[in-house]
C-alpha positions in Angstrom: 0.0 0.0 0.0 3.0 2.4 0.6 3.6 3.0 -3.1 0.0 4.1 -3.6 0.3 6.4 -0.6 3.6 7.8 -1.8 2.1 8.7 -5.1 -1.1 10.2 -3.6 0.6 12.2 -0.8 3.2 13.6 -3.3 0.4 14.7 -5.5 -1.3 16.5 -2.6 2.0 18.1 -1.6 2.5 19.5 -5.1 -1.1 20.9 -5.3 -0.9 22.3 -1.8 2.5 24.0 -2.2 1.8 25.4 -5.7 -0.2 28.4 -4.5 2.2 29.0 -1.6 5.1 29.1 -4.1 3.2 31.4 -6.4 2.9 34.0 -3.7 6.6 34.5 -3.7 7.1 34.7 -7.4 8.2 38.2 -8.3 9.2 39.1 -4.7 12.8 39.2 -3.5 13.8 38.7 -7.2 12.5 35.2 -7.1 11.6 34.0 -10.6 10.5 30.4 -10.0 10.2 27.7 -7.3 10.0 24.1 -8.5 10.4 20.5 -7.2 13.4 18.9 -8.8 12.7 15.6 -6.9 9.6 14.6 -4.8 9.4 11.1 -3.4 8.8 9.8 0.1 11.2 7.0 -0.5 10.9 3.2 0.0 10.7 3.0 3.8 7.1 3.1 5.1 6.2 4.3 8.5 6.3 2.0 11.5 3.0 1.5 13.5 3.8 1.3 17.2 0.3 0.9 18.5 -3.3 0.8 17.1 -6.8 1.1 18.4 -9.8 0.2 16.1 -13.0 2.2 16.5 -16.4 0.8 15.7 -18.9 2.9 13.7 -22.2 2.2 11.9 -20.9 3.4 8.6 -19.1 1.4 5.8 -15.7 2.4 7.0 -12.8 1.2 9.1 -11.5 3.7 11.7 -8.0 3.3 13.3 -6.1 5.5 15.8 -2.4 4.8 15.6 1.0 5.8 17.0 3.4 6.2 14.0 7.1 6.6 13.8 8.8 7.3 10.5 12.5 7.6 9.8 12.3 7.5 6.1 14.5 8.0 3.1 12.6 10.7 1.1 14.1 12.4 -1.9 12.8 16.0 -1.7 14.7 18.6 -3.6 13.4 22.2 -4.3 15.1 24.6 -6.7 14.8 28.3 -6.0 15.6 30.6 -9.0 16.7 34.0 -7.6 17.8 36.5 -10.3 20.3 34.6 -12.3 21.1 32.1 -9.5 19.7 28.6 -8.9 19.6 27.7 -5.2 19.0 24.0 -4.4 17.3 23.1 -1.1 17.3 19.4 0.0 15.4 17.9 2.9 17.5 15.3 4.8 17.3 13.0 7.9 13.5 13.3 8.1 11.8 11.8 11.2 8.2 12.1 12.2 6.3 11.0 15.3 2.5 11.4 15.1 -0.8 10.0 16.4 -3.1 10.0 13.4 -6.7 8.8 13.1 -6.9 6.9 9.8 -10.3 6.1 8.2 -10.7 3.8 5.2 -13.9 4.7 3.5 -16.1 3.7 1.9 -15.4 -0.1 2.1 -16.0 -1.5 -1.4 -15.8 -5.0 -3.0 -13.0 -3.8 -5.3 -9.3 -4.2 -4.4 -7.8 -2.8 -2.1 -11.4 -2.8 -0.6 -11.6 0.9 0.2 -11.9 4.0 -2.0 -10.3 6.8 0.1 -7.9 7.2 3.1 -9.0 10.1 5.4 -6.2 11.2 7.8 -6.4 13.6 10.8 -4.1 14.2 13.7 -5.2 13.7 17.3 -2.3 15.8 18.6 0.4 18.1 17.2 3.2 16.0 15.5 6.9 16.0 16.2 8.9 16.6 13.0 12.8 16.5 12.9 14.8 17.1 9.8 17.9 18.7 8.3 18.0 21.1 5.4 20.9 21.4 3.0 21.1 24.6 0.9 23.6 24.3 -1.9 25.5 21.6 0.1 25.5 23.4 3.5 23.2 22.5 6.5 21.5 25.8 7.5 19.7 24.0 10.4 22.9 24.4 12.3 22.4 28.1 12.5 21.6 29.0 16.2 17.9 29.5 16.9 16.8 28.6 13.4 16.1 24.9 14.2 13.6 25.6 17.0 11.9 28.3 15.0 11.4 26.0 12.0 10.2 23.2 14.3 7.5 25.2 16.0 6.4 26.8 12.7 6.0 23.4 11.0 4.0 22.0 14.0 1.7 25.0 14.0 1.1 24.9 10.2 0.5 21.1 10.1 -1.8 21.3 13.1 -3.8 24.1 11.5 -4.3 21.9 8.4 -4.9 18.4 9.8 -5.5 18.5 13.5 -8.9 16.9 14.2 -11.5 17.7 13.0 -9.6 18.9 10.0 -8.8 16.0 7.6 -6.6 15.1 4.7 -8.4 12.9 2.1 -6.3 10.7 -0.2 -8.2 9.1 -3.1 -7.1 5.5 -3.8 -9.7 4.3 -6.3 -11.4 6.2 -9.1 -14.9 7.3 -7.9 -16.5 6.1 -11.1 -15.4 2.5 -10.4 -16.7 2.4 -6.8 -19.6 4.9 -6.7 -22.7 3.5 -5.1 -25.7 5.1 -6.8 -28.1 6.8 -4.5 -31.6 8.0 -5.5 -31.6 11.5 -6.8 -35.2 12.0 -7.9 -38.5 10.6 -9.1 -39.6 9.9 -12.7 -43.3 10.6 -13.0 -44.8 8.4 -15.8 -48.3 8.7 -17.2 -49.1 5.9 -19.6 -51.7 7.6 -21.7 -52.7 5.3 -24.5 -51.7 2.9 -27.3 -52.9 3.0 -30.9 -53.2 0.4 -33.7 -51.7 -2.5 -31.8 -51.1 -5.9 -33.4 -53.9 -8.5 -33.4 -52.7 -11.5 -31.4 -56.0 -13.3 -30.5 -58.0 -15.6 -32.8 -60.9 -13.1 -32.8 -58.7 -10.4 -34.2 -58.1 -8.5 -31.0 -55.5 -8.3 -28.1 -55.5 -7.8 -24.3 -52.7 -5.3 -23.9 -50.9 -4.1 -20.8 -47.6 -2.1 -20.3 -44.6 -3.0 -18.2 -42.3 -0.1 -17.1 -38.8 -0.3 -15.7 -35.5 1.6 -15.6 -32.2 0.1 -16.7 -29.8 -0.5 -13.8 -32.6 -1.0 -11.3 -33.3 -4.3 -9.6 -36.8 -3.4 -8.4 -39.7 -5.2 -10.0 -41.2 -3.7 -13.1 -44.4 -1.7 -12.7 -47.5 -2.7 -14.8 -50.7 -1.1 -16.0 -54.1 -2.8 -16.0 -55.1 -5.2 -18.8 -57.5 -3.7 -21.4 -59.5 -6.6 -22.7 -60.1 -6.9 -26.5 -58.8 -3.5 -27.4 -56.3 -2.5 -30.1 -56.5 1.2 -29.1 -56.4 1.1 -25.2 -56.7 4.2 -23.0 -55.0 3.8 -19.7 -54.1 7.3 -18.2 -52.4 5.4 -15.4 -49.7 7.2 -13.4 -46.5 5.7 -11.9 -43.5 7.0 -9.9 -40.1 5.4 -10.4 -37.0 6.1 -8.4 -34.1 7.5 -10.5 -30.4 7.0 -9.5 -28.6 8.3 -12.6 -30.6 10.4 -15.1 -27.6 10.7 -17.4 -27.3 7.0 -18.0 -30.6 5.3 -17.1 -33.2 4.5 -19.8 -37.0 4.0 -19.3 -38.1 0.7 -20.9 -41.7 0.4 -22.1 -42.9 -3.1 -23.1 -46.4 -3.8 -24.3 -47.7 -7.3 -23.9 -50.8 -9.3 -24.9 -52.2 -10.9 -21.8 -53.0 -14.6 -22.1 -54.8 -16.7 -19.6 -52.7 -19.8 -20.4 -49.1 -19.8 -21.2 -46.7 -16.9 -21.7 -47.8 -13.4 -22.6 -46.9 -12.3 -26.2 -44.9 -9.2 -26.7 -46.6 -6.6 -28.9 -43.7 -4.1 -29.0 -41.4 -2.0 -27.0 -39.6 1.3 -26.8 -36.8 3.1 -24.9 -36.6 6.6 -23.6 -33.2 7.9 -22.3 -33.8 10.0 -19.2 -31.0 12.5 -20.3 -33.5 13.9 -22.9 -35.7 15.2 -20.0 -35.2 18.6 -18.4 -35.9 18.7 -14.6 -39.5 19.6 -13.7 -40.5 19.9 -17.4 -43.4 17.7 -18.6 -42.8 16.1 -22.0 -45.1 14.0 -24.1 -43.7 11.2 -26.3 -45.6 9.5 -29.1 -43.4 6.4 -29.9 -43.5 3.8 -32.6 -43.4 0.4 -31.1 -40.5 -1.8 -32.1 -40.0 -5.6 -32.1 -36.8 -5.4 -30.0 -34.0 -3.0 -29.0 -32.6 -2.9 -32.5 -33.4 0.8 -33.3 -32.3 0.3 -36.9 -35.3 -1.8 -37.9 -36.0 -1.6 -41.6 -39.0 0.7 -42.3 -40.8 -1.9 -44.4 -41.4 -4.2 -41.4 -44.9 -4.7 -40.1 -46.1 -1.7 -38.0 -46.7 -2.5 -34.4 -48.6 0.6 -33.4 -47.8 3.5 -31.2 -47.6 4.3 -27.4 -48.2 7.7 -25.8 -46.6 8.6 -22.5 -46.0 11.7 -20.4 -42.7 12.0 -18.5 -41.5 14.4 -15.8 -38.2 14.1 -13.9 -38.4 15.7 -10.5 -35.1 15.8 -8.5 -35.1 15.6 -4.7 -34.8 19.0 -3.0 -31.3 18.4 -1.8 -30.1 17.3 -5.3 -32.0 19.9 -7.4 -28.8 22.1 -7.7 -27.0 19.2 -9.5 -29.5 19.3 -12.3 -30.0 23.0 -12.6 -33.5 23.0 -11.1 -35.1 25.6 -8.9 -34.0 25.7 -5.3 -36.0 27.0 -2.4 -32.9 27.5 -0.1 -33.7 24.3 1.9 -30.9 22.0 2.9 -30.7 19.2 5.4 -28.1 18.7 8.2 -26.9 15.1 8.3 -25.5 15.6 11.8 -28.9 16.6 13.2 -27.4 19.6 15.0 -29.9 22.0 13.5 -33.2 21.0 15.2 -36.5 22.2 13.8 -40.0 21.8 15.1 -42.6 19.6 13.5 -44.3 22.7 12.1 -41.1 23.6 10.2 -40.7 20.2 8.5 -40.9 20.6 4.7 -44.2 19.2 3.3 -44.5 17.3 0.1 -44.0 13.9 -1.4 -40.8 12.0 -0.9 -39.0 8.7 -0.9 -38.5 6.7 2.3 -35.6 4.3 1.8 -34.9 1.6 4.4 -31.7 -0.5 4.3 -31.7 -3.5 6.6 -28.0 -4.1 7.0 -27.4 -6.9 9.4 -28.2 -8.5 12.8 -26.0 -9.8 15.6 -26.5 -12.4 18.3 -29.9 -13.6 17.0 -30.6 -17.1 18.3 -33.7 -19.3 18.0 -34.8 -22.1 20.3 -35.1 -24.6 17.5 -33.3 -23.3 14.4 -31.2 -20.3 13.1 -32.2 -19.5 9.5 -32.9 -15.7 10.0 -34.8 -13.4 7.7 -36.2 -9.9 8.4 -39.8 -8.8 7.8 -40.4 -5.1 7.4 -43.9 -3.7 8.0 -45.0 -0.2 7.1 -48.5 1.1 6.7 -49.8 -2.5 6.5 -47.4 -3.4 3.7 -44.9 -6.2 4.4 -41.6 -6.7 2.7 -38.9 -9.3 3.6 -35.3 -10.0 3.1 -33.7 -13.2 1.8 -33.1 -16.1 4.3 -29.6 -16.6 5.6 -29.0 -20.2 6.6 -27.5 -21.4 9.9 -26.1 -18.2 11.3 -26.5 -15.9 14.3 -25.0 -12.9 12.4 -26.9 -12.5 9.2 -25.9 -9.8 6.7 -28.7 -8.8 4.3 -27.8 -5.3 3.1 -31.2 -5.1 1.3 -33.0 -1.8 0.5 -36.7 -1.3 0.5 -38.4 1.9 -0.8 -41.8 3.5 -0.2 -43.1 6.5 -2.2 -45.1 8.7 0.1 -47.3 11.7 -0.5 -46.3 13.4 2.8 -43.6 13.1 5.4 -44.1 10.1 7.8 -43.6 12.4 10.8 -45.7 10.5 13.4 -45.3 7.0 12.0 -43.2 4.0 12.8 -41.7 1.0 11.0 -41.8 -2.5 12.5 -39.0 -4.9 11.7 -39.1 -8.5 13.0 -36.3 -11.1 12.6 -37.8 -14.6 12.0 -36.3 -18.0 11.5 -37.8 -20.6 9.2 -37.1 -24.3 8.9 -37.4 -25.7 5.4 -38.2 -29.3 6.4 -41.5 -30.3 8.0 -41.8 -29.2 11.6 -44.5 -28.5 14.1 -42.6 -25.1 14.7 -41.6 -24.1 11.1 -41.2 -20.4 12.1 -40.2 -18.6 15.2 -39.5 -15.0 16.1 -36.0 -14.0 17.1 -36.9 -10.5 18.2 -38.3 -7.3 16.8 -37.9 -3.5 16.9 -40.1 -0.4 16.2 -38.4 2.7 14.9 -40.0 6.1 15.1 -39.5 8.0 11.8 -39.6 11.5 13.3 -35.8 11.8 13.6 -35.5 10.6 10.0 -37.8 13.3 8.7 -36.0 16.0 10.6 -32.4 14.9 9.8 -32.9 13.2 6.4 -31.0 10.1 7.6 -30.4 7.9 10.6 -27.9 5.0 10.7 -28.0 3.1 14.0 -28.1 -0.2 15.8 -31.1 -1.2 17.8 -31.5 -3.8 20.5 -34.2 -6.4 19.5 -37.2 -6.7 21.8 -37.8 -10.3 23.1 -34.2 -11.2 22.3 -31.5 -11.9 24.9 -28.6 -10.1 23.1 -29.9 -9.5 19.5 -29.0 -6.2 17.8 -30.1 -5.0 14.3 -28.4 -2.4 12.1 -30.7 -0.3 10.0 -30.1 2.8 7.8 -33.1 5.0 6.9 -33.3 8.0 4.6 -36.0 10.5 3.7 -35.8 12.6 0.6 -38.3 15.2 -0.4 -39.2 15.8 -4.1 
């Protein structure tokens, strides 16, 4: 890992010192200041002690005591008038107590995207400085002055809570897409559809889905014996990346027996939509995704849809939409009353991460059942474990903030074979959504009721459109 850190830290040193060097250009007859050599060498720091801190986020936090007596190669050239003065850093030694956070944890090697470093106390830095071959640090009084100046400057930059963030992986390769808005879809009608039934009619319905989305497709009602169906049915679909996602419209002929026949399909890239702007599309249905179909092929009819992309309030600036000056505080420090909560529809996103120490009397095949407003959703079943990790997300589109509501999550265990006790409860929890509405997000662990030591980790978000 040291070669990666060497490259990243040197890049940060160059970008940080560039504006500092620029301030002196033109002063004291200084024409230029450049790095001739910049490398931290081949000797990595030595970790003398370490404490690992537990958090609820996807990160690894470590507090360490580090000693580094490295072999860096750092040479700066100072061009003064017609002279070139070479300054070299030698015998560098550093003693520091940093807090190092690896985040976010990702499934791509080296398993984290960034290193975030901050200092828990002022560091001790010892070094020599050769100017054109002579050690100027031997000048009386200069050594202590430089030492204290460096401690002060480094502390101002990186003493906790100030941080230094070092990117390790490209964001595009590890980015986890989060919902940024809602696509409002009105399936208006279809015209001149193919005749698929023996009596010269069809029973059409439409399936809607977004590419890159694992959620089940949404469906209109079936219009019996109709080649020109009128639906006027409205749907809301969560959007994660409007620049790359595509709306898929597939028209089927419903059959009572056997598979349903495809009448046609079309695609609408979301990037053609402007935020908040309603747009009507009259689309020729195609046989498949081959957009270069020859024009002489049999017409499959048309479909008419109305589309509007509405970003969430906190993401509206990213898409150039109107902003009402409202922003959420993730930390929850800014507390507002219930009367000041922003009204309007939104997305409630619940991620059931994992559970710990869940144990049944007869079997341990845990799954979680989420209940909200009478609707039940469940995770997959994990076999023979007391520490299940689900990491499954469930979404609810709501017309108003769930300020005075709760969600109920119960951990169950199920035996596949025949048993007089096929299911049993391993504990449950009820979570009040008031804090989520006020803060936009909570990420916490909850002790399970009716469980000896069971704990559940849940992340909940509320985004207003």
